[in-house]
C-alpha positions as CSV (number, residue, x, y, z in Angstrom):
1,M,28.4,12.6,-17.0
2,L,25.1,11.0,-15.9
3,R,22.5,10.4,-18.6
4,Q,19.2,12.3,-18.3
5,P,16.0,10.2,-17.8
6,I,14.4,9.2,-21.1
7,S,11.3,11.0,-22.3
8,K,7.8,10.3,-21.0
9,A,6.7,9.5,-24.6
10,L,9.3,6.8,-25.0
11,A,8.4,5.5,-21.5
12,I,4.8,5.0,-22.5
13,E,5.6,3.5,-25.8
14,I,8.0,0.9,-24.5
15,L,5.8,0.1,-21.4
16,I,3.0,-0.8,-23.8
17,R,5.3,-2.9,-25.9
18,N,6.7,-4.7,-22.9
19,S,3.2,-5.4,-21.6
20,Q,2.4,-6.9,-25.1
21,V,-0.5,-4.5,-25.5
22,R,-1.0,-2.9,-28.9
23,A,-2.8,0.4,-29.1
24,K,-5.9,0.6,-31.3
25,S,-5.3,4.3,-31.7
26,L,-2.3,6.0,-30.1
27,T,-1.5,9.6,-30.9
28,W,0.6,12.2,-29.2
29,K,1.9,15.8,-29.8
30,C,5.4,16.3,-28.6
31,P,6.4,20.0,-28.2
32,K,9.4,19.1,-26.0
33,V,7.5,15.9,-25.2
34,S,5.3,17.8,-22.8
35,F,1.9,16.4,-23.8
36,I,0.8,12.9,-24.6
37,K,-2.8,12.1,-25.8
38,F,-4.3,8.7,-25.9
39,T,-7.4,8.3,-28.0
40,L,-8.0,4.7,-26.8
41,T,-5.7,1.9,-25.8
42,P,-6.5,-1.5,-24.2
43,L,-3.8,-0.6,-21.5
44,I,-5.4,2.7,-20.5
45,T,-8.9,1.1,-20.7
46,G,-7.8,-1.6,-18.3
47,I,-6.3,0.9,-15.9
48,K,-9.5,2.9,-15.9
49,I,-11.4,-0.2,-14.9
50,M,-9.1,-0.6,-11.9
51,Y,-9.6,3.0,-10.9
52,S,-13.4,2.5,-11.1
53,I,-13.1,-0.5,-8.8
54,I,-11.0,1.7,-6.4
55,N,-13.7,4.4,-6.4
56,E,-16.4,1.9,-5.8
57,N,-14.6,0.3,-2.8
58,I,-12.8,3.4,-1.4
59,K,-14.4,3.1,2.1
60,I,-13.1,-0.5,2.4
61,I,-9.7,0.5,1.2
62,L,-9.4,3.4,3.6
63,S,-10.5,1.3,6.6
64,S,-7.6,-1.1,5.8
65,I,-5.0,1.7,6.0
66,K,-3.9,2.1,9.6
67,R,-3.2,5.7,10.6
68,E,-0.6,4.7,13.3
69,S,1.5,2.6,10.9
70,H,1.0,4.4,7.6
71,I,-0.1,8.0,8.0
72,E,1.6,9.2,11.2
73,P,5.0,7.8,10.5
74,Y,5.0,9.3,7.0
75,L,4.1,12.7,8.2
76,Y,6.8,12.5,10.9
77,L,9.4,11.6,8.3
78,I,8.3,14.4,6.0
79,N,7.9,17.2,8.7
80,E,11.0,16.6,10.8
81,P,13.6,17.6,8.2
82,R,11.8,20.8,7.4
83,E,11.5,21.7,11.0
84,T,15.1,20.9,11.9
85,E,16.7,22.1,8.6
86,G,18.1,18.6,7.9
87,E,19.8,18.0,11.3
88,I,17.4,15.2,11.9
89,F,19.2,13.0,9.3
90,K,22.1,12.6,11.7
91,D,19.7,11.2,14.4
92,T,19.9,7.4,14.9
93,E,16.3,7.1,15.9
94,Y,15.1,9.0,12.9
95,R,17.2,6.8,10.6
96,K,15.7,3.7,12.2
97,K,12.2,4.9,11.7
98,Y,12.9,6.0,8.1
99,R,14.4,2.6,7.2
100,K,11.5,0.7,8.8
101,F,8.8,2.8,7.1
102,W,10.4,2.6,3.7
103,S,11.1,-1.2,4.0
104,M,14.9,-0.7,3.6
105,N,16.1,-3.2,6.2
106,S,15.4,-6.4,4.3
107,A,17.9,-5.3,1.6
108,R,20.7,-5.9,4.1
109,L,22.8,-3.1,2.8
110,P,26.1,-2.0,4.5
111,S,26.4,1.0,6.8
112,E,28.4,2.9,4.1
113,F,25.3,2.8,1.9
114,Y,23.0,4.2,4.5
115,D,25.5,7.0,5.4
116,A,25.7,8.0,1.8
117,Y,22.0,7.7,1.4
118,F,21.2,10.0,4.3
119,D,23.9,12.5,3.2
120,T,22.3,12.6,-0.3
121,L,18.8,12.9,1.3
122,N,20.0,15.9,3.2
123,S,21.5,17.6,0.2
124,S,18.4,16.8,-1.9
125,Y,16.5,19.6,-0.1
126,S,18.9,22.2,-1.7
127,N,19.9,20.5,-4.9
128,N,17.6,19.4,-7.7
129,I,18.5,15.8,-8.2
130,N,16.5,13.0,-9.9
131,A,16.0,9.3,-8.9
132,T,18.4,8.0,-11.6
133,E,21.3,10.2,-10.4
134,V,20.7,9.1,-6.8
135,A,20.5,5.4,-7.7
136,L,23.7,5.6,-9.8
137,E,25.6,7.5,-7.0
138,L,24.5,4.9,-4.4
139,Y,25.5,2.1,-6.7
140,S,29.0,3.4,-6.9
141,I,29.2,3.3,-3.1
142,L,28.8,-0.5,-3.0
143,T,31.9,-2.5,-3.4
144,D,30.8,-6.0,-2.8
145,K,27.4,-7.3,-3.9
146,K,26.5,-4.3,-6.0
147,S,22.8,-3.5,-6.5
148,F,20.8,-0.8,-8.3
149,Q,18.4,0.5,-5.6
150,F,16.1,2.6,-7.7
151,S,13.1,2.1,-5.5
152,F,15.0,3.6,-2.5
153,A,16.2,6.4,-4.7
154,S,12.6,7.3,-5.7
155,K,11.7,7.4,-2.0
156,L,14.6,9.8,-1.4
157,V,13.6,12.3,-4.0
158,H,10.0,12.1,-2.9
159,M,11.1,13.3,0.5
160,S,12.2,16.6,-0.7
161,N,9.5,16.9,-3.4
162,T,6.4,15.0,-2.4
163,N,4.8,15.7,-5.7
164,L,7.0,13.0,-7.2
165,P,5.8,9.4,-7.3
166,I,7.3,6.5,-5.4
167,Y,8.3,3.4,-7.3
168,D,8.1,0.1,-5.4
169,S,6.8,-3.5,-5.8
170,M,3.2,-2.6,-4.8
171,I,2.9,0.2,-7.5
172,S,4.7,-2.0,-10.0
173,S,2.2,-4.8,-9.3
174,F,-0.8,-2.6,-9.8
175,Y,0.4,-1.3,-13.2
176,H,1.8,-4.7,-14.3
177,M,5.2,-3.1,-14.9
178,P,8.1,-5.2,-16.3
179,E,10.4,-6.4,-13.6
180,I,13.9,-5.0,-13.2
181,T,15.8,-8.2,-14.0
182,Q,18.3,-7.0,-16.5
183,N,21.9,-8.2,-16.2
184,T,23.6,-4.9,-16.9
185,L,23.6,-1.7,-15.0
186,R,22.5,0.2,-18.1
187,G,19.7,-2.3,-18.6
188,K,18.5,-1.9,-15.0
189,Q,18.7,1.9,-15.3
190,L,16.8,2.0,-18.6
191,Q,13.9,-0.2,-17.4
192,S,13.7,1.7,-14.1
193,E,13.4,5.0,-15.9
194,L,10.8,3.6,-18.2
195,N,8.6,2.5,-15.3
196,Y,9.2,5.7,-13.3
197,N,8.5,8.0,-16.2
198,F,5.3,6.2,-16.8
199,L,4.3,7.0,-13.2
200,L,5.1,10.6,-13.7
201,Y,2.8,10.7,-16.7
202,E,0.1,8.6,-15.2
203,Y,-0.2,10.5,-11.9
204,N,-0.4,13.7,-13.8
205,R,-3.1,12.2,-15.9
206,I,-5.1,11.0,-12.9
207,L,-5.0,14.5,-11.3
208,S,-5.7,16.4,-14.5
209,S,-8.6,14.1,-15.5
210,G,-10.1,13.9,-12.0
211,I,-10.5,10.1,-12.3
212,L,-9.7,9.5,-8.7
213,K,-10.8,12.9,-7.4
214,S,-13.6,11.6,-5.1
215,S,-11.3,8.9,-3.6
216,I,-8.5,11.5,-3.0
217,L,-11.0,13.8,-1.2
218,M,-12.4,10.9,0.9
219,F,-8.8,10.0,1.9
220,R,-8.2,13.6,3.0
221,N,-11.4,13.7,5.0
222,Y,-11.0,10.2,6.5
223,F,-7.6,10.9,7.9
224,S,-8.0,14.7,8.4
225,I,-4.8,15.5,6.5
226,D,-3.7,18.8,4.9
227,E,-1.6,19.5,1.8
228,K,1.6,18.2,3.5
229,Y,0.3,14.9,2.4
230,S,0.4,15.5,-1.4
231,D,-2.2,14.2,-3.9
232,Q,0.5,12.1,-5.5
233,K,1.2,10.4,-2.1
234,I,-2.5,9.8,-1.6
235,I,-2.6,8.0,-5.0
236,D,0.3,5.9,-3.8
237,S,-1.4,5.1,-0.5
238,I,-4.7,4.2,-2.1
239,I,-3.1,1.9,-4.6
240,W,-0.9,0.4,-1.8
241,G,-4.1,-0.2,0.2
242,F,-5.9,-1.8,-2.7
243,I,-3.0,-4.1,-3.6
244,S,-2.6,-5.1,0.1
245,L,-6.3,-6.1,0.3
246,S,-6.1,-7.9,-3.1
247,K,-3.1,-10.0,-1.9
248,R,-5.1,-11.0,1.1
249,G,-7.9,-12.4,-1.1
250,A,-10.3,-9.4,-0.9
251,V,-11.3,-9.7,-4.6
252,I,-11.8,-13.5,-4.4
253,D,-13.8,-13.4,-1.2
254,Q,-15.7,-10.4,-2.5
255,T,-14.6,-8.0,0.3
256,I,-13.9,-5.8,-2.7
257,K,-16.8,-5.8,-5.1
258,Y,-17.0,-4.5,-8.7
259,S,-19.8,-4.0,-11.2
């Protein structure tokens, strides 16, 4: 039997420990681990500063995100399965576009992996599965050169439920998450779940607090998109745009400014 993902409370606790950040005051109530309250922590304070920089520079960030390569391909990938009731997953051209958009080709995985991946993707629209289950199932498909593809699994479950976050290197970089470098499958699974559960908690906190509300609204207006592009995906896209600019030196050359 597959293990269930660990609790969000434990995810936060260990993420803070792994980041070597100690809370000055950290309290939570845990009726079924449904609510976590931070009074003040250096980690959350640091993240709030980053969100403020995003809000201050949202116009620059939006202008760096290309509709033809980021927005339109995503909407195509999201809409087609719902319009064709999953038949599109058998289409070679759709698979090519999917693999390109989600940066899967560089992993050089065998055809058996992709066949199993798209079969699982198809079934995810009718079955409630989580990213860990998907990653473990796909891991079992690989015979040579086994790898735990949690990022691809998070993208798969996002397709059928766009309110779920996407875990990848850009998001991991923004939140300074511990890398998945463990030697054992269980170790990789545990760290992946810690990071992912932190995203579940943090995106919910962003939306409930309204800390990025103005930037999310500007994103919707700038690209003229409706609710098919979820708030969670907008957060992902904004962070992706911010990190992309930062890696190109936008903070150093003051393209991105902060007060």
